[in-house]
Backbone of each chain as nested JSON, in Angstrom:
{
  "chains": [
    {"id": "A", "residues": [
      {"number": 1, "name": "MET", "atoms": {"N": [39.618, 22.226, 7.514], "CA": [38.607, 21.203, 7.876], "C": [37.864, 20.711, 6.625]}},
      {"number": 2, "name": "ILE", "atoms": {"N": [37.619, 21.659, 5.709], "CA": [36.891, 21.301, 4.48], "C": [37.617, 20.17, 3.744]}},
      {"number": 3, "name": "ASP", "atoms": {"N": [38.956, 20.332, 3.607], "CA": [39.712, 19.286, 2.879], "C": [39.683, 17.982, 3.648]}},
      {"number": 4, "name": "LYS", "atoms": {"N": [39.773, 18.103, 4.982], "CA": [39.747, 16.879, 5.811], "C": [38.449, 16.111, 5.573]}},
      {"number": 5, "name": "ILE", "atoms": {"N": [37.322, 16.84, 5.543], "CA": [36.012, 16.184, 5.353], "C": [35.992, 15.517, 3.979]}},
      {"number": 6, "name": "LYS", "atoms": {"N": [36.423, 16.278, 2.954], "CA": [36.392, 15.735, 1.581], "C": [37.244, 14.47, 1.499]}},
      {"number": 7, "name": "LYS", "atoms": {"N": [38.496, 14.574, 2.004], "CA": [39.418, 13.428, 1.873], "C": [38.878, 12.22, 2.655]}},
      {"number": 8, "name": "THR", "atoms": {"N": [38.387, 12.47, 3.86], "CA": [37.921, 11.365, 4.716], "C": [36.777, 10.608, 4.053]}},
      {"number": 9, "name": "ILE", "atoms": {"N": [35.813, 11.348, 3.501], "CA": [34.646, 10.685, 2.896], "C": [35.064, 9.945, 1.633]}},
      {"number": 10, "name": "GLU", "atoms": {"N": [35.859, 10.621, 0.784], "CA": [36.232, 9.993, -0.501], "C": [37.139, 8.781, -0.3]}},
      {"number": 11, "name": "THR", "atoms": {"N": [37.905, 8.782, 0.795], "CA": [38.736, 7.599, 1.083], "C": [37.863, 6.449, 1.553]}},
      {"number": 12, "name": "ALA", "atoms": {"N": [36.9, 6.796, 2.397], "CA": [36.057, 5.733, 2.982], "C": [35.084, 5.173, 1.936]}},
      {"number": 13, "name": "LEU", "atoms": {"N": [34.687, 6.05, 0.973], "CA": [33.731, 5.581, -0.054], "C": [34.401, 5.692, -1.423]}},
      {"number": 14, "name": "PRO", "atoms": {"N": [35.185, 4.679, -1.803], "CA": [35.919, 4.748, -3.079], "C": [34.982, 5.047, -4.246]}},
      {"number": 15, "name": "GLY", "atoms": {"N": [35.403, 5.993, -5.116], "CA": [34.579, 6.308, -6.29], "C": [33.558, 7.384, -5.989]}},
      {"number": 16, "name": "SER", "atoms": {"N": [33.583, 7.877, -4.738], "CA": [32.579, 8.906, -4.388], "C": [33.16, 10.29, -4.634]}},
      {"number": 17, "name": "ILE", "atoms": {"N": [32.242, 11.273, -4.691], "CA": [32.666, 12.677, -4.813], "C": [32.02, 13.426, -3.66]}},
      {"number": 18, "name": "ALA", "atoms": {"N": [32.848, 14.056, -2.818], "CA": [32.3, 14.8, -1.677], "C": [32.569, 16.282, -1.888]}},
      {"number": 19, "name": "GLU", "atoms": {"N": [31.513, 17.105, -1.728], "CA": [31.679, 18.555, -1.904], "C": [31.234, 19.249, -0.621]}},
      {"number": 20, "name": "PRO", "atoms": {"N": [32.163, 19.463, 0.318], "CA": [31.79, 20.144, 1.57], "C": [31.798, 21.66, 1.405]}},
      {"number": 21, "name": "PHE", "atoms": {"N": [30.885, 22.327, 2.131], "CA": [30.828, 23.811, 2.119], "C": [30.772, 24.292, 3.554]}},
      {"number": 22, "name": "THR", "atoms": {"N": [31.259, 25.485, 3.831], "CA": [30.957, 26.129, 5.117], "C": [31.198, 27.618, 4.944]}},
      {"number": 23, "name": "ASP", "atoms": {"N": [30.494, 28.439, 5.75], "CA": [30.862, 29.851, 5.682], "C": [31.329, 30.336, 7.058]}},
      {"number": 24, "name": "ASP", "atoms": {"N": [31.288, 29.402, 8.029], "CA": [31.756, 29.845, 9.351], "C": [32.657, 28.814, 10.027]}},
      {"number": 25, "name": "ASN", "atoms": {"N": [33.024, 27.769, 9.274], "CA": [33.896, 26.714, 9.818], "C": [33.313, 26.056, 11.07]}},
      {"number": 26, "name": "HIS", "atoms": {"N": [31.994, 26.127, 11.192], "CA": [31.302, 25.611, 12.369], "C": [30.108, 24.789, 11.898]}},
      {"number": 27, "name": "HIS", "atoms": {"N": [29.322, 25.409, 11.001], "CA": [28.202, 24.707, 10.378], "C": [28.67, 24.288, 8.991]}},
      {"number": 28, "name": "PHE", "atoms": {"N": [28.577, 22.978, 8.717], "CA": [29.056, 22.468, 7.424], "C": [27.908, 21.861, 6.656]}},
      {"number": 29, "name": "GLU", "atoms": {"N": [28.068, 21.869, 5.334], "CA": [27.119, 21.18, 4.462], "C": [27.982, 20.343, 3.531]}},
      {"number": 30, "name": "VAL", "atoms": {"N": [27.528, 19.136, 3.226], "CA": [28.323, 18.331, 2.282], "C": [27.385, 17.603, 1.328]}},
      {"number": 31, "name": "ARG", "atoms": {"N": [27.748, 17.67, 0.045], "CA": [26.996, 16.936, -0.967], "C": [27.857, 15.739, -1.332]}},
      {"number": 32, "name": "VAL", "atoms": {"N": [27.306, 14.555, -1.294], "CA": [28.113, 13.361, -1.584], "C": [27.413, 12.538, -2.656]}},
      {"number": 33, "name": "ILE", "atoms": {"N": [28.172, 12.246, -3.696], "CA": [27.661, 11.371, -4.77], "C": [28.474, 10.095, -4.666]}},
      {"number": 34, "name": "ALA", "atoms": {"N": [27.807, 8.971, -4.443], "CA": [28.568, 7.722, -4.269], "C": [27.775, 6.534, -4.814]}},
      {"number": 35, "name": "PRO", "atoms": {"N": [28.443, 5.668, -5.553], "CA": [27.771, 4.459, -6.062], "C": [27.285, 3.566, -4.924]}},
      {"number": 36, "name": "GLN", "atoms": {"N": [27.975, 3.636, -3.777], "CA": [27.596, 2.777, -2.639], "C": [26.203, 3.117, -2.098]}},
      {"number": 37, "name": "PHE", "atoms": {"N": [25.658, 4.286, -2.485], "CA": [24.345, 4.661, -1.929], "C": [23.19, 3.94, -2.629]}},
      {"number": 38, "name": "SER", "atoms": {"N": [23.476, 3.378, -3.793], "CA": [22.337, 2.861, -4.578], "C": [21.619, 1.756, -3.815]}},
      {"number": 39, "name": "GLY", "atoms": {"N": [20.285, 1.852, -3.8], "CA": [19.472, 0.844, -3.125], "C": [19.434, 1.013, -1.624]}},
      {"number": 40, "name": "LYS", "atoms": {"N": [20.086, 2.057, -1.088], "CA": [20.127, 2.241, 0.373], "C": [19.125, 3.334, 0.784]}},
      {"number": 41, "name": "SER", "atoms": {"N": [18.576, 3.179, 1.97], "CA": [17.657, 4.221, 2.458], "C": [18.472, 5.474, 2.789]}},
      {"number": 42, "name": "LEU", "atoms": {"N": [17.752, 6.628, 2.867], "CA": [18.426, 7.89, 3.226], "C": [19.182, 7.714, 4.535]}},
      {"number": 43, "name": "LEU", "atoms": {"N": [18.524, 7.048, 5.484], "CA": [19.121, 6.853, 6.816], "C": [20.439, 6.088, 6.676]}},
      {"number": 44, "name": "ALA", "atoms": {"N": [20.419, 5.021, 5.891], "CA": [21.629, 4.202, 5.722], "C": [22.715, 5.02, 5.04]}},
      {"number": 45, "name": "GLN", "atoms": {"N": [22.336, 5.813, 4.044], "CA": [23.338, 6.625, 3.34], "C": [23.996, 7.608, 4.304]}},
      {"number": 46, "name": "HIS", "atoms": {"N": [23.174, 8.292, 5.108], "CA": [23.735, 9.276, 6.045], "C": [24.615, 8.568, 7.087]}},
      {"number": 47, "name": "ARG", "atoms": {"N": [24.183, 7.379, 7.499], "CA": [24.987, 6.624, 8.499], "C": [26.343, 6.281, 7.921]}},
      {"number": 48, "name": "MET", "atoms": {"N": [26.388, 5.97, 6.605], "CA": [27.678, 5.656, 5.971], "C": [28.606, 6.858, 6.068]}},
      {"number": 49, "name": "ILE", "atoms": {"N": [28.037, 8.048, 5.888], "CA": [28.87, 9.252, 5.937], "C": [29.333, 9.524, 7.367]}},
      {"number": 50, "name": "TYR", "atoms": {"N": [28.427, 9.371, 8.323], "CA": [28.818, 9.584, 9.722], "C": [29.887, 8.573, 10.129]}},
      {"number": 51, "name": "ALA", "atoms": {"N": [29.738, 7.331, 9.649], "CA": [30.736, 6.286, 9.987], "C": [32.081, 6.666, 9.367]}},
      {"number": 52, "name": "ALA", "atoms": {"N": [32.04, 7.171, 8.134], "CA": [33.291, 7.549, 7.453], "C": [33.974, 8.683, 8.223]}},
      {"number": 53, "name": "LEU", "atoms": {"N": [33.184, 9.652, 8.678], "CA": [33.77, 10.819, 9.358], "C": [34.25, 10.462, 10.762]}},
      {"number": 54, "name": "GLY", "atoms": {"N": [33.593, 9.473, 11.382], "CA": [34.05, 8.98, 12.687], "C": [34.328, 10.087, 13.694]}},
      {"number": 55, "name": "GLU", "atoms": {"N": [35.557, 10.101, 14.247], "CA": [35.936, 11.052, 15.302], "C": [35.806, 12.503, 14.842]}},
      {"number": 56, "name": "LEU", "atoms": {"N": [35.941, 12.714, 13.531], "CA": [35.867, 14.088, 13.007], "C": [34.54, 14.735, 13.399]}},
      {"number": 57, "name": "MET", "atoms": {"N": [33.516, 13.874, 13.598], "CA": [32.183, 14.403, 13.919], "C": [32.21, 15.204, 15.225]}},
      {"number": 58, "name": "ASN", "atoms": {"N": [33.175, 14.881, 16.102], "CA": [33.224, 15.607, 17.384], "C": [33.657, 17.049, 17.172]}},
      {"number": 59, "name": "GLU", "atoms": {"N": [34.363, 17.301, 16.062], "CA": [34.834, 18.675, 15.808], "C": [33.84, 19.459, 14.955]}},
      {"number": 60, "name": "ILE", "atoms": {"N": [32.799, 18.719, 14.441], "CA": [31.857, 19.388, 13.534], "C": [30.571, 19.65, 14.313]}},
      {"number": 61, "name": "HIS", "atoms": {"N": [30.25, 20.936, 14.541], "CA": [29.062, 21.247, 15.358], "C": [27.795, 20.823, 14.628]}},
      {"number": 62, "name": "ALA", "atoms": {"N": [27.72, 21.189, 13.349], "CA": [26.49, 20.867, 12.606], "C": [26.879, 20.482, 11.194]}},
      {"number": 63, "name": "LEU", "atoms": {"N": [26.264, 19.404, 10.695], "CA": [26.577, 18.931, 9.34], "C": [25.276, 18.621, 8.619]}},
      {"number": 64, "name": "ALA", "atoms": {"N": [25.029, 19.355, 7.536], "CA": [23.852, 19.058, 6.708], "C": [24.341, 18.199, 5.551]}},
      {"number": 65, "name": "ILE", "atoms": {"N": [23.637, 17.118, 5.302], "CA": [24.114, 16.154, 4.299], "C": [23.111, 16.052, 3.156]}},
      {"number": 66, "name": "GLU", "atoms": {"N": [23.627, 16.051, 1.933], "CA": [22.765, 15.792, 0.771], "C": [23.432, 14.666, -0.004]}},
      {"number": 67, "name": "THR", "atoms": {"N": [22.686, 13.602, -0.272], "CA": [23.324, 12.453, -0.938], "C": [22.684, 12.203, -2.304]}},
      {"number": 68, "name": "LYS", "atoms": {"N": [23.494, 11.667, -3.206], "CA": [22.996, 11.279, -4.55], "C": [23.719, 10.015, -4.949]}},
      {"number": 69, "name": "VAL", "atoms": {"N": [23.048, 9.177, -5.743], "CA": [23.733, 7.946, -6.16], "C": [24.646, 8.262, -7.326]}},
      {"number": 70, "name": "LYS", "atoms": {"N": [24.051, 8.974, -8.344], "CA": [24.892, 9.281, -9.513], "C": [24.75, 10.765, -9.813]}},
      {"number": 71, "name": "GLU", "atoms": {"N": [25.741, 11.33, -10.481], "CA": [25.76, 12.768, -10.774], "C": [24.485, 13.174, -11.521]}},
      {"number": 72, "name": "ASN", "atoms": {"N": [24.109, 12.426, -12.586], "CA": [23.018, 12.951, -13.409], "C": [21.645, 12.621, -12.842]}},
      {"number": 73, "name": "VAL", "atoms": {"N": [21.577, 11.967, -11.693], "CA": [20.244, 11.621, -11.172], "C": [19.572, 12.887, -10.631]}}
    ]},
    {"id": "B", "residues": [
      {"number": 1, "name": "MET", "atoms": {"N": [17.289, 2.42, 36.634], "CA": [17.205, 2.285, 35.165], "C": [18.343, 3.095, 34.544]}},
      {"number": 2, "name": "ASN", "atoms": {"N": [19.141, 2.431, 33.655], "CA": [20.238, 3.219, 33.072], "C": [19.697, 4.026, 31.892]}},
      {"number": 3, "name": "THR", "atoms": {"N": [20.53, 4.838, 31.33], "CA": [20.077, 5.787, 30.302], "C": [19.457, 5.064, 29.104]}},
      {"number": 4, "name": "GLN", "atoms": {"N": [20.096, 3.98, 28.663], "CA": [19.568, 3.27, 27.478], "C": [18.165, 2.723, 27.772]}},
      {"number": 5, "name": "GLU", "atoms": {"N": [17.967, 2.211, 29.013], "CA": [16.634, 1.677, 29.372], "C": [15.631, 2.818, 29.466]}},
      {"number": 6, "name": "GLN", "atoms": {"N": [16.112, 3.964, 29.992], "CA": [15.254, 5.147, 30.127], "C": [14.759, 5.584, 28.744]}},
      {"number": 7, "name": "ILE", "atoms": {"N": [15.694, 5.593, 27.778], "CA": [15.34, 6.02, 26.409], "C": [14.346, 5.03, 25.809]}},
      {"number": 8, "name": "LYS", "atoms": {"N": [14.621, 3.738, 26.01], "CA": [13.741, 2.706, 25.441], "C": [12.312, 2.861, 25.993]}},
      {"number": 9, "name": "ALA", "atoms": {"N": [12.236, 3.101, 27.317], "CA": [10.91, 3.242, 27.952], "C": [10.188, 4.457, 27.366]}},
      {"number": 10, "name": "LEU", "atoms": {"N": [10.945, 5.534, 27.178], "CA": [10.375, 6.776, 26.639], "C": [9.809, 6.527, 25.233]}},
      {"number": 11, "name": "LEU", "atoms": {"N": [10.56, 5.767, 24.453], "CA": [10.161, 5.517, 23.058], "C": [8.938, 4.596, 22.992]}},
      {"number": 12, "name": "GLU", "atoms": {"N": [8.809, 3.733, 24.016], "CA": [7.648, 2.829, 24.02], "C": [6.393, 3.559, 24.49]}},
      {"number": 13, "name": "GLU", "atoms": {"N": [6.615, 4.639, 25.241], "CA": [5.495, 5.364, 25.848], "C": [4.815, 6.309, 24.849]}},
      {"number": 14, "name": "HIS", "atoms": {"N": [5.587, 6.815, 23.875], "CA": [5.031, 7.816, 22.951], "C": [5.18, 7.378, 21.502]}},
      {"number": 15, "name": "HIS", "atoms": {"N": [4.158, 7.647, 20.697], "CA": [4.173, 7.257, 19.278], "C": [5.29, 8.009, 18.556]}},
      {"number": 16, "name": "ILE", "atoms": {"N": [5.379, 9.326, 18.814], "CA": [6.405, 10.147, 18.142], "C": [7.241, 10.85, 19.22]}},
      {"number": 17, "name": "VAL", "atoms": {"N": [8.56, 10.708, 19.139], "CA": [9.445, 11.373, 20.109], "C": [10.514, 12.153, 19.345]}},
      {"number": 18, "name": "LEU", "atoms": {"N": [10.658, 13.426, 19.721], "CA": [11.693, 14.253, 19.093], "C": [12.731, 14.632, 20.153]}},
      {"number": 19, "name": "PHE", "atoms": {"N": [13.946, 14.158, 19.963], "CA": [15.045, 14.56, 20.85], "C": [15.631, 15.824, 20.218]}},
      {"number": 20, "name": "MET", "atoms": {"N": [15.597, 16.936, 20.946], "CA": [16.011, 18.201, 20.359], "C": [16.761, 19.044, 21.377]}},
      {"number": 21, "name": "LYS", "atoms": {"N": [17.371, 20.123, 20.849], "CA": [18.012, 21.094, 21.744], "C": [17.008, 22.204, 21.983]}},
      {"number": 22, "name": "GLY", "atoms": {"N": [16.561, 22.327, 23.252], "CA": [15.551, 23.324, 23.57], "C": [14.175, 22.684, 23.512]}},
      {"number": 23, "name": "THR", "atoms": {"N": [13.133, 23.521, 23.339], "CA": [11.76, 23.0, 23.281], "C": [11.138, 23.5, 21.976]}},
      {"number": 24, "name": "PRO", "atoms": {"N": [10.004, 22.892, 21.575], "CA": [9.347, 23.365, 20.34], "C": [9.064, 24.875, 20.38]}},
      {"number": 25, "name": "MET", "atoms": {"N": [8.705, 25.36, 21.573], "CA": [8.4, 26.792, 21.682], "C": [9.685, 27.614, 21.669]}},
      {"number": 26, "name": "PHE", "atoms": {"N": [10.749, 27.05, 22.33], "CA": [12.012, 27.809, 22.421], "C": [13.175, 26.913, 21.997]}},
      {"number": 27, "name": "PRO", "atoms": {"N": [13.264, 26.61, 20.693], "CA": [14.366, 25.756, 20.235], "C": [15.702, 26.484, 20.385]}},
      {"number": 28, "name": "GLN", "atoms": {"N": [16.735, 25.733, 20.707], "CA": [18.048, 26.361, 20.95], "C": [19.016, 26.075, 19.812]}},
      {"number": 29, "name": "CYS", "atoms": {"N": [18.488, 25.505, 18.711], "CA": [19.408, 25.181, 17.599], "C": [18.573, 25.188, 16.33]}},
      {"number": 30, "name": "GLY", "atoms": {"N": [19.162, 25.702, 15.253], "CA": [18.44, 25.854, 13.99], "C": [17.853, 24.56, 13.48]}},
      {"number": 31, "name": "PHE", "atoms": {"N": [18.661, 23.497, 13.543], "CA": [18.183, 22.22, 13.011], "C": [17.015, 21.702, 13.854]}},
      {"number": 32, "name": "SER", "atoms": {"N": [17.138, 21.822, 15.189], "CA": [16.037, 21.38, 16.06], "C": [14.788, 22.214, 15.784]}},
      {"number": 33, "name": "ALA", "atoms": {"N": [14.987, 23.506, 15.606], "CA": [13.837, 24.391, 15.35], "C": [13.14, 23.968, 14.063]}},
      {"number": 34, "name": "GLN", "atoms": {"N": [13.951, 23.636, 13.04], "CA": [13.38, 23.281, 11.736], "C": [12.497, 22.038, 11.836]}},
      {"number": 35, "name": "VAL", "atoms": {"N": [12.998, 21.01, 12.546], "CA": [12.222, 19.767, 12.651], "C": [10.941, 20.015, 13.453]}},
      {"number": 36, "name": "ALA", "atoms": {"N": [11.083, 20.77, 14.563], "CA": [9.896, 21.044, 15.385], "C": [8.857, 21.809, 14.56]}},
      {"number": 37, "name": "ALA", "atoms": {"N": [9.321, 22.752, 13.745], "CA": [8.392, 23.54, 12.921], "C": [7.706, 22.638, 11.893]}},
      {"number": 38, "name": "ILE", "atoms": {"N": [8.472, 21.768, 11.269], "CA": [7.886, 20.855, 10.27], "C": [6.814, 19.985, 10.929]}},
      {"number": 39, "name": "LEU", "atoms": {"N": [7.152, 19.417, 12.096], "CA": [6.17, 18.572, 12.795], "C": [4.909, 19.362, 13.108]}},
      {"number": 40, "name": "GLY", "atoms": {"N": [5.104, 20.66, 13.443], "CA": [3.97, 21.52, 13.763], "C": [2.989, 21.614, 12.606]}},
      {"number": 41, "name": "GLU", "atoms": {"N": [3.516, 21.521, 11.386], "CA": [2.638, 21.645, 10.217], "C": [1.721, 20.429, 10.068]}},
      {"number": 42, "name": "TYR", "atoms": {"N": [2.107, 19.319, 10.688], "CA": [1.316, 18.103, 10.518], "C": [0.279, 17.932, 11.64]}},
      {"number": 43, "name": "HIS", "atoms": {"N": [0.284, 18.883, 12.597], "CA": [-0.676, 18.805, 13.716], "C": [-0.693, 17.428, 14.341]}},
      {"number": 44, "name": "VAL", "atoms": {"N": [0.508, 16.864, 14.519], "CA": [0.562, 15.556, 15.204], "C": [1.092, 15.797, 16.616]}},
      {"number": 45, "name": "GLU", "atoms": {"N": [0.629, 14.951, 17.511], "CA": [1.112, 15.057, 18.886], "C": [2.483, 14.409, 18.939]}},
      {"number": 46, "name": "PHE", "atoms": {"N": [3.449, 15.105, 19.515], "CA": [4.759, 14.458, 19.658], "C": [5.357, 14.852, 21.002]}},
      {"number": 47, "name": "HIS", "atoms": {"N": [6.163, 13.937, 21.544], "CA": [6.788, 14.183, 22.831], "C": [8.179, 14.724, 22.566]}},
      {"number": 48, "name": "ALA", "atoms": {"N": [8.443, 15.966, 23.007], "CA": [9.753, 16.578, 22.766], "C": [10.63, 16.402, 24.003]}},
      {"number": 49, "name": "VAL", "atoms": {"N": [11.864, 15.981, 23.772], "CA": [12.815, 15.806, 24.886], "C": [13.92, 16.839, 24.702]}},
      {"number": 50, "name": "ASN", "atoms": {"N": [14.072, 17.728, 25.677], "CA": [15.115, 18.757, 25.593], "C": [16.432, 18.16, 26.101]}},
      {"number": 51, "name": "VAL", "atoms": {"N": [17.301, 17.746, 25.177], "CA": [18.528, 17.06, 25.596], "C": [19.483, 17.988, 26.337]}},
      {"number": 52, "name": "LEU", "atoms": {"N": [19.24, 19.296, 26.235], "CA": [20.132, 20.223, 26.952], "C": [19.924, 20.133, 28.464]}},
      {"number": 53, "name": "MET", "atoms": {"N": [18.774, 19.545, 28.849], "CA": [18.473, 19.451, 30.28], "C": [19.103, 18.212, 30.914]}},
      {"number": 54, "name": "ASP", "atoms": {"N": [19.585, 17.279, 30.077], "CA": [20.079, 16.001, 30.642], "C": [21.197, 15.471, 29.75]}},
      {"number": 55, "name": "ASP", "atoms": {"N": [22.446, 15.687, 30.171], "CA": [23.578, 15.31, 29.318], "C": [23.657, 13.803, 29.089]}},
      {"number": 56, "name": "ALA", "atoms": {"N": [23.181, 13.026, 30.069], "CA": [23.214, 11.557, 29.907], "C": [22.324, 11.176, 28.714]}},
      {"number": 57, "name": "ILE", "atoms": {"N": [21.144, 11.823, 28.63], "CA": [20.24, 11.541, 27.496], "C": [20.876, 12.079, 26.205]}},
      {"number": 58, "name": "ARG", "atoms": {"N": [21.482, 13.282, 26.308], "CA": [22.075, 13.907, 25.118], "C": [23.13, 12.99, 24.49]}},
      {"number": 59, "name": "GLN", "atoms": {"N": [23.951, 12.358, 25.33], "CA": [24.975, 11.448, 24.774], "C": [24.357, 10.065, 24.522]}},
      {"number": 60, "name": "GLY", "atoms": {"N": [23.445, 9.66, 25.414], "CA": [22.859, 8.312, 25.321], "C": [22.06, 8.101, 24.037]}},
      {"number": 61, "name": "ILE", "atoms": {"N": [21.379, 9.148, 23.578], "CA": [20.533, 8.969, 22.382], "C": [21.404, 8.779, 21.14]}},
      {"number": 62, "name": "LYS", "atoms": {"N": [22.614, 9.33, 21.179], "CA": [23.511, 9.158, 20.03], "C": [23.947, 7.702, 19.939]}},
      {"number": 63, "name": "VAL", "atoms": {"N": [24.119, 7.082, 21.111], "CA": [24.49, 5.657, 21.145], "C": [23.276, 4.824, 20.726]}},
      {"number": 64, "name": "TYR", "atoms": {"N": [22.123, 5.138, 21.329], "CA": [20.891, 4.364, 21.088], "C": [20.54, 4.361, 19.597]}},
      {"number": 65, "name": "GLY", "atoms": {"N": [20.616, 5.57, 19.0], "CA": [20.188, 5.662, 17.602], "C": [21.308, 5.409, 16.608]}},
      {"number": 66, "name": "ASN", "atoms": {"N": [22.538, 5.187, 17.14], "CA": [23.705, 5.077, 16.26], "C": [23.708, 6.245, 15.276]}},
      {"number": 67, "name": "TRP", "atoms": {"N": [23.537, 7.456, 15.884], "CA": [23.402, 8.685, 15.082], "C": [24.075, 9.784, 15.88]}},
      {"number": 68, "name": "PRO", "atoms": {"N": [25.114, 10.442, 15.341], "CA": [25.957, 11.322, 16.16], "C": [25.412, 12.721, 16.405]}},
      {"number": 69, "name": "THR", "atoms": {"N": [24.241, 13.048, 15.855], "CA": [23.811, 14.449, 16.015], "C": [22.395, 14.535, 16.581]}},
      {"number": 70, "name": "ILE", "atoms": {"N": [22.071, 15.729, 17.035], "CA": [20.728, 16.071, 17.513], "C": [20.226, 17.144, 16.553]}},
      {"number": 71, "name": "PRO", "atoms": {"N": [18.963, 17.176, 16.111], "CA": [17.816, 16.422, 16.612], "C": [17.742, 15.011, 16.023]}},
      {"number": 72, "name": "GLN", "atoms": {"N": [16.955, 14.185, 16.719], "CA": [16.631, 12.849, 16.218], "C": [15.129, 12.637, 16.383]}},
      {"number": 73, "name": "LEU", "atoms": {"N": [14.484, 12.191, 15.292], "CA": [13.036, 11.94, 15.359], "C": [12.78, 10.433, 15.341]}},
      {"number": 74, "name": "TYR", "atoms": {"N": [11.968, 9.98, 16.3], "CA": [11.607, 8.561, 16.39], "C": [10.094, 8.417, 16.233]}},
      {"number": 75, "name": "VAL", "atoms": {"N": [9.682, 7.415, 15.449], "CA": [8.257, 7.074, 15.346], "C": [8.146, 5.583, 15.652]}},
      {"number": 76, "name": "ASP", "atoms": {"N": [7.271, 5.257, 16.625], "CA": [7.126, 3.867, 17.083], "C": [8.496, 3.262, 17.417]}},
      {"number": 77, "name": "GLY", "atoms": {"N": [9.331, 4.052, 18.081], "CA": [10.617, 3.534, 18.556], "C": [11.691, 3.431, 17.489]}},
      {"number": 78, "name": "GLU", "atoms": {"N": [11.34, 3.801, 16.247], "CA": [12.317, 3.683, 15.146], "C": [12.902, 5.044, 14.796]}},
      {"number": 79, "name": "LEU", "atoms": {"N": [14.228, 5.125, 14.627], "CA": [14.823, 6.395, 14.205], "C": [14.428, 6.667, 12.763]}},
      {"number": 80, "name": "ILE", "atoms": {"N": [13.843, 7.846, 12.535], "CA": [13.495, 8.237, 11.17], "C": [14.667, 9.013, 10.585]}},
      {"number": 81, "name": "GLY", "atoms": {"N": [15.24, 9.886, 11.412], "CA": [16.435, 10.595, 10.944], "C": [16.609, 11.922, 11.648]}},
      {"number": 82, "name": "GLY", "atoms": {"N": [17.59, 12.682, 11.121], "CA": [17.85, 14.016, 11.661], "C": [17.2, 15.057, 10.769]}},
      {"number": 83, "name": "CYS", "atoms": {"N": [17.68, 16.282, 10.896], "CA": [17.029, 17.41, 10.2], "C": [17.012, 17.207, 8.687]}},
      {"number": 84, "name": "ASP", "atoms": {"N": [18.11, 16.769, 8.093], "CA": [18.157, 16.638, 6.629], "C": [17.081, 15.683, 6.129]}},
      {"number": 85, "name": "ILE", "atoms": {"N": [16.998, 14.514, 6.809], "CA": [16.091, 13.478, 6.314], "C": [14.633, 13.901, 6.513]}},
      {"number": 86, "name": "ILE", "atoms": {"N": [14.36, 14.507, 7.688], "CA": [12.975, 14.926, 7.931], "C": [12.577, 15.992, 6.896]}},
      {"number": 87, "name": "THR", "atoms": {"N": [13.519, 16.894, 6.625], "CA": [13.229, 17.944, 5.631], "C": [13.025, 17.323, 4.246]}},
      {"number": 88, "name": "ALA", "atoms": {"N": [13.88, 16.356, 3.893], "CA": [13.756, 15.711, 2.571], "C": [12.417, 14.988, 2.472]}},
      {"number": 89, "name": "LEU", "atoms": {"N": [12.056, 14.226, 3.515], "CA": [10.785, 13.494, 3.499], "C": [9.619, 14.474, 3.369]}},
      {"number": 90, "name": "HIS", "atoms": {"N": [9.736, 15.593, 4.117], "CA": [8.668, 16.602, 4.101], "C": [8.52, 17.179, 2.697]}},
      {"number": 91, "name": "GLU", "atoms": {"N": [9.668, 17.525, 2.096], "CA": [9.628, 18.147, 0.763], "C": [9.115, 17.177, -0.294]}},
      {"number": 92, "name": "GLN", "atoms": {"N": [9.355, 15.856, -0.052], "CA": [8.889, 14.864, -1.033], "C": [7.503, 14.325, -0.637]}},
      {"number": 93, "name": "SER", "atoms": {"N": [6.814, 15.052, 0.28], "CA": [5.486, 14.659, 0.805], "C": [5.44, 13.197, 1.224]}},
      {"number": 94, "name": "GLN", "atoms": {"N": [6.528, 12.727, 1.833], "CA": [6.529, 11.333, 2.325], "C": [6.44, 11.292, 3.852]}},
      {"number": 95, "name": "LEU", "atoms": {"N": [6.447, 12.484, 4.487], "CA": [6.538, 12.49, 5.95], "C": [5.203, 12.105, 6.602]}},
      {"number": 96, "name": "ALA", "atoms": {"N": [4.099, 12.529, 5.985], "CA": [2.786, 12.254, 6.586], "C": [2.613, 10.753, 6.82]}},
      {"number": 97, "name": "ALA", "atoms": {"N": [3.006, 9.958, 5.832], "CA": [2.839, 8.499, 5.959], "C": [3.716, 7.965, 7.097]}},
      {"number": 98, "name": "VAL", "atoms": {"N": [4.888, 8.529, 7.201], "CA": [5.837, 8.069, 8.241], "C": [5.291, 8.373, 9.633]}},
      {"number": 99, "name": "LEU", "atoms": {"N": [4.634, 9.552, 9.752], "CA": [4.155, 10.005, 11.068], "C": [2.859, 9.31, 11.473]}},
      {"number": 100, "name": "ALA", "atoms": {"N": [2.211, 8.675, 10.516], "CA": [0.858, 8.13, 10.784], "C": [0.931, 7.05, 11.867]}}
    ]}
  ]
}
């Protein structure tokens, strides 16, 4: 599932880096760095990730999201 | 009244509405518990909706807010966000202004 999340987000947001974590394959955390986030509210950024994950969200019980525009920010 | 109208009416009736799993006293999910606890620190009145009691609301709020997870916090009918965003706002001391 971890690879699926990473691939899905990075495909939907070209140039992004997604780093998903889990220790129980049920609760997930993902850090996403994407140029598309710049100038967007937190809500909009998270919505972009939920939109990218789409149907996958039904298989993910809990997802904590941390977003960044650029690596060094 | 269908579910979407029910949700809209609820949001118009209360300044702050938290859709959560369980209740503030007995949250049934870590993320819901976290948001309820954070709100508790601000001593603001908020209307908590236990989505576990009504599956139509539980699914309907995801459509209404265009947000696939619970909890969801609304202020003046506007979605503020889920657990991550509320926690981030709280940590950056931006939540008080949002809740005002």
